[in-house]
C-alpha positions as CSV (number, residue, x, y, z in Angstrom):
1,X,95.0,16.9,157.2
2,X,98.0,19.2,156.8
3,X,97.5,19.2,153.0
4,X,94.0,20.5,153.4
5,X,95.1,23.1,155.9
6,X,97.9,24.4,153.5
7,X,95.3,24.8,150.7
8,X,92.7,26.5,152.8
9,X,94.8,28.5,155.2
10,X,98.1,29.2,153.5
11,X,97.2,29.7,149.8
12,X,94.0,31.7,150.3
13,X,95.3,34.2,152.9
14,X,98.6,34.6,151.1
15,X,96.5,35.9,148.1
16,X,94.1,37.9,150.2
17,X,96.7,39.7,152.3
18,X,99.0,40.6,149.5
19,X,101.5,37.7,149.6
20,X,101.2,37.4,145.9
21,X,104.1,39.9,146.1
22,X,105.6,38.3,149.2
23,X,105.1,39.7,152.6
24,X,108.2,40.7,154.6
25,X,108.8,42.3,158.0
26,X,112.0,43.9,159.5
27,X,110.9,47.3,158.2
28,X,111.9,48.9,161.5
29,X,115.5,48.4,160.4
30,X,115.0,48.4,156.7
31,X,112.0,50.6,155.9
32,X,112.9,50.4,152.1
33,X,111.3,46.9,152.3
34,X,108.0,48.6,153.5
35,X,108.0,51.4,150.9
36,X,110.4,52.3,148.1
37,X,109.9,56.0,149.0
38,X,112.4,55.4,151.8
39,X,115.2,54.9,149.2
40,X,118.3,56.8,150.5
41,X,116.8,57.8,153.8
42,X,117.2,55.2,156.6
43,X,120.0,52.6,156.7
44,X,120.9,53.4,153.1
45,X,124.2,52.0,151.8
46,X,123.3,48.8,153.5
47,X,122.8,45.5,151.7
48,X,120.0,43.5,153.3
49,X,119.6,39.8,152.9
50,X,116.3,38.4,154.3
51,X,114.9,34.9,154.8
52,X,111.3,34.3,155.9
53,X,109.4,31.1,156.6
54,X,105.7,31.5,157.2
55,X,103.7,29.0,159.2
56,X,106.6,26.7,159.7
57,X,105.6,23.1,160.2
58,X,103.0,23.1,157.5
59,X,103.9,21.3,154.2
60,X,104.1,23.7,151.3
61,X,104.0,26.9,153.6
62,X,105.5,30.1,152.1
63,X,109.2,30.6,152.1
64,X,110.7,33.9,150.9
65,X,114.1,35.3,150.1
66,X,114.8,38.9,149.5
67,X,117.9,40.9,148.5
68,X,117.7,44.7,148.7
69,X,119.9,47.8,148.6
70,X,119.3,51.5,148.5
71,X,121.4,54.7,148.5
72,X,121.3,58.5,148.0
73,X,122.6,59.7,144.7
74,X,125.2,62.5,145.2
75,X,123.9,65.7,143.6
76,X,125.8,67.3,140.8
77,X,126.7,70.9,141.4
78,X,128.5,73.4,139.1
79,X,131.2,75.3,140.9
80,X,133.7,77.5,138.9
81,X,132.7,75.9,135.6
82,X,133.3,72.3,136.8
83,X,130.8,69.7,137.8
84,X,131.6,68.0,141.1
85,X,130.0,65.2,143.1
86,X,129.8,65.5,146.9
87,X,128.1,63.5,149.7
88,X,128.4,66.2,152.3
89,X,125.5,68.1,153.9
90,X,126.5,71.2,151.9
91,X,124.7,69.7,148.9
92,X,121.1,68.8,149.5
93,X,120.8,65.4,147.8
94,X,117.4,64.8,146.4
95,X,117.6,61.5,144.5
96,X,117.4,58.0,146.0
97,X,118.0,54.8,144.2
98,X,117.4,51.2,145.1
99,X,116.7,47.6,144.0
100,X,114.9,44.6,145.3
101,X,115.2,40.9,144.2
102,X,112.5,38.6,145.7
103,X,112.0,34.8,145.3
104,X,109.0,33.2,146.9
105,X,107.7,29.6,147.0
106,X,104.3,28.5,148.3
107,X,103.6,24.8,147.7
108,X,103.3,24.4,143.9
109,X,103.6,28.1,143.2
110,X,106.9,29.9,142.8
111,X,107.4,33.6,141.8
112,X,110.3,35.9,141.2
113,X,110.3,39.7,141.2
114,X,113.0,42.2,140.4
115,X,112.4,45.9,140.9
116,X,114.6,49.0,140.5
117,X,113.5,52.2,142.3
118,X,113.9,55.9,141.6
119,X,112.9,58.3,144.4
120,X,112.9,62.1,144.5
121,X,112.7,64.3,147.6
122,X,111.0,67.7,147.7
123,X,111.3,70.1,150.6
124,X,107.8,71.7,150.9
125,X,108.5,73.8,154.1
126,X,111.0,74.0,156.9
127,X,111.5,70.5,158.4
128,X,108.8,69.1,156.0
129,X,109.8,66.8,153.1
130,X,107.9,64.6,150.6
131,X,109.6,61.7,148.8
132,X,108.0,60.3,145.7
133,X,109.2,56.9,144.3
134,X,108.6,54.9,141.2
135,X,109.7,51.3,141.0
136,X,109.7,49.2,137.8
137,X,111.0,45.8,136.9
138,X,110.1,42.3,135.9
139,X,107.9,39.5,137.3
140,X,107.5,35.8,136.5
141,X,106.2,32.7,138.2
142,X,105.8,29.0,137.7
143,X,103.2,26.4,138.8
144,X,104.1,22.7,139.3
145,X,100.7,21.3,138.3
146,X,102.1,17.8,138.0
147,X,102.8,17.7,141.7
148,X,99.1,16.9,142.3
149,X,97.5,16.3,138.9
150,X,99.9,13.8,137.2
151,X,97.6,11.0,136.2
152,X,96.0,11.5,132.8
153,X,93.5,8.6,133.4
154,X,91.7,10.7,136.0
155,X,92.5,14.3,134.9
156,X,91.0,15.3,131.5
157,X,92.2,18.9,131.4
158,X,95.6,18.9,129.6
159,X,96.6,22.0,131.5
160,X,96.7,20.0,134.7
161,X,99.0,17.3,133.4
162,X,101.7,19.5,131.8
163,X,103.8,19.5,134.9
164,X,106.0,22.5,135.6
165,X,104.4,25.5,133.8
166,X,106.4,28.7,133.6
167,X,104.9,32.1,132.9
168,X,106.3,34.6,130.5
169,X,108.2,37.6,131.9
170,X,105.8,40.4,132.9
171,X,106.5,44.1,133.4
172,X,105.7,45.2,137.0
173,X,105.7,48.5,138.8
174,X,104.7,50.3,142.0
175,X,104.4,53.9,143.1
176,X,104.8,55.4,146.6
177,X,105.0,58.6,148.5
178,X,106.4,59.5,152.0
179,X,105.8,62.6,154.1
180,X,108.2,63.6,156.9
181,X,108.0,66.3,159.5
182,X,110.5,66.2,162.3
183,X,109.8,62.8,164.0
184,X,106.6,62.1,162.1
185,X,106.6,59.8,159.0
186,X,103.5,58.8,157.0
187,X,103.2,57.3,153.5
188,X,101.2,55.4,150.9
189,X,102.2,52.6,148.5
190,X,100.3,51.2,145.5
191,X,101.8,47.9,144.3
192,X,101.1,44.9,142.0
193,X,100.5,47.4,139.2
194,X,100.6,45.3,136.0
195,X,99.2,45.8,132.5
196,X,97.4,42.6,131.4
197,X,97.8,39.1,132.9
198,X,100.9,36.8,133.1
199,X,100.5,34.1,130.4
200,X,102.1,30.7,130.4
201,X,104.2,29.1,127.7
202,X,102.4,25.8,127.1
203,X,98.8,26.3,128.3
204,X,96.0,28.9,128.3
205,X,96.3,29.6,132.0
206,X,96.6,33.2,133.1
207,X,97.5,34.9,136.3
208,X,97.4,38.5,137.5
209,X,98.3,39.6,141.0
210,X,95.6,41.8,142.7
211,X,96.5,45.4,143.1
212,X,97.3,46.4,146.6
213,X,97.6,49.6,148.6
214,X,99.4,50.2,151.9
215,X,99.1,53.2,154.3
216,X,101.7,53.6,157.1
217,X,102.6,56.1,159.8
218,X,105.0,56.4,162.8
219,X,106.3,58.8,165.4
220,X,109.7,58.7,167.1
221,X,109.7,59.6,170.8
222,X,113.1,60.4,172.1
223,X,112.9,59.4,175.8
224,X,116.5,60.4,176.9
225,X,120.1,60.3,175.5
226,X,120.0,56.5,175.3
227,X,116.3,55.4,174.8
228,X,113.7,56.1,172.2
229,X,110.4,54.5,171.2
230,X,108.6,54.4,167.9
231,X,104.9,53.4,167.7
232,X,103.6,52.7,164.2
233,X,100.5,51.6,162.2
234,X,100.1,49.9,158.8
235,X,96.8,49.5,156.9
236,X,96.8,47.0,154.0
237,X,94.1,46.4,151.4
238,X,93.4,46.3,147.7
239,X,91.4,44.9,144.9
240,X,89.2,42.1,146.3
241,X,91.4,42.1,149.4
242,X,90.0,42.5,152.9
243,X,91.6,45.3,154.9
244,X,94.2,44.4,157.4
245,X,95.4,46.6,160.3
246,X,98.8,46.4,162.0
247,X,99.7,48.2,165.2
248,X,103.3,48.0,166.4
249,X,106.0,49.6,168.5
250,X,109.8,49.6,168.7
251,X,112.0,50.4,171.6
252,X,115.6,51.4,170.7
253,X,118.7,51.7,172.9
254,X,121.6,53.9,171.8
255,X,120.4,53.6,168.1
256,X,122.1,50.3,168.1
257,X,119.8,47.6,169.7
258,X,116.0,47.3,169.5
259,X,113.0,45.2,170.3
260,X,109.6,45.2,168.5
261,X,106.1,44.1,169.2
262,X,103.1,44.0,166.8
263,X,99.5,43.0,166.5
264,X,97.9,42.3,163.1
265,X,94.2,41.7,162.6
266,X,93.5,38.1,162.0
267,X,94.9,37.1,165.3
268,X,98.6,37.6,164.5
269,X,101.0,38.6,167.2
270,X,104.7,39.4,166.6
271,X,108.0,40.0,168.4
272,X,111.3,41.1,167.1
273,X,114.9,41.6,168.4
274,X,117.9,43.0,166.7
275,X,120.9,45.3,166.7
276,X,124.2,46.3,165.1
277,X,126.1,43.3,166.5
278,X,129.4,44.5,165.0
279,X,130.5,47.6,163.3
280,X,128.8,47.5,159.9
281,X,126.8,44.2,160.6
282,X,123.1,44.3,161.4
283,X,121.1,41.3,162.5
284,X,117.3,41.2,163.1
285,X,114.9,38.4,164.0
286,X,111.1,38.5,163.7
287,X,108.6,36.0,165.0
288,X,104.9,35.8,164.4
289,X,102.3,33.6,166.0
290,X,98.9,33.0,164.4
291,X,96.0,31.9,166.6
292,X,94.0,30.2,163.9
293,X,96.8,27.8,163.0
294,X,98.8,27.7,166.2
295,X,98.2,23.9,166.9
296,X,99.5,23.0,163.4
297,X,102.3,25.5,163.0
298,X,105.5,26.7,164.7
299,X,104.7,30.3,163.7
300,X,106.5,32.5,161.1
301,X,110.2,33.4,161.3
302,X,112.2,36.0,159.5
303,X,116.0,36.6,159.7
304,X,117.5,39.8,158.3
305,X,121.2,40.4,157.8
306,X,122.4,43.9,156.9
307,X,125.9,44.7,155.7
308,X,127.0,48.4,155.6
309,X,129.3,47.8,152.6
310,X,131.1,51.2,152.7
311,X,132.1,50.6,156.3
312,X,134.4,47.8,155.2
313,X,135.5,49.7,152.0
314,X,136.5,52.7,154.1
315,X,138.3,50.5,156.6
316,X,140.3,48.9,153.8
317,X,141.2,52.3,152.4
318,X,142.4,53.5,155.8
319,X,144.6,50.4,156.1
320,X,146.2,51.2,152.8
């Protein structure tokens, strides 16, 4: 029974809702994971390590690991004939850089994605900025066909008896843009942009992730000196992908601890809790419950660890 559920409920929605490039949360603390256009803006200089288990309790359910980092590139200025680099506010830095490494496993299907990001910021008016980002990298996957179809007496198609089949490395890219005005943020992302299909080494199988788009927006309400709230929305869709809407909100205390709630179409509810538990160490936990598979699953869990690397580097320099 669970095997039937994993095929019909896990594999199909994971394709329809964009989990071909794995789905992650925690973007309230690491917005770079939502859109690469955030490179160098919020929580930059922080190494994030994420683990996500979707629909825990179901055999073969998706499991995802992600490693990401982004930073603002110091702008080069010419003063007195010499080029200098400076991170101070005197120099308006415009370039953000970042990188993501993602490994995902869903039953017999595994995929790996590595993307580097270049983002550029343009000030279009007072307090108004637009950030454009281009990400490019490599994608590959593997399918363990032999896990199910390993008896040549009953399976005539040789492609199904080959066992573990690995794809060739494929070029991948995404493009994104972000608009910011005071406490307002809104953006768009186009992902899964590939040229041609991924081909496999030993068979004629092909695979091409469906192109996705994502629209997002948020507003930060500063309630007093300690508390703030940030409602947000996300709209996902794409090529042959039904649209999905997410409405969420974060409540933040002293810019150090936070809680989150969300509702996603498809009967998905989520809660999150996190904070900077130690100087330079961020911890965030997200939990989703899905009405349609509640009786078979323990929900989806994601744990995110952020390490502000330069906090520790500067501490070590101060000691010396």
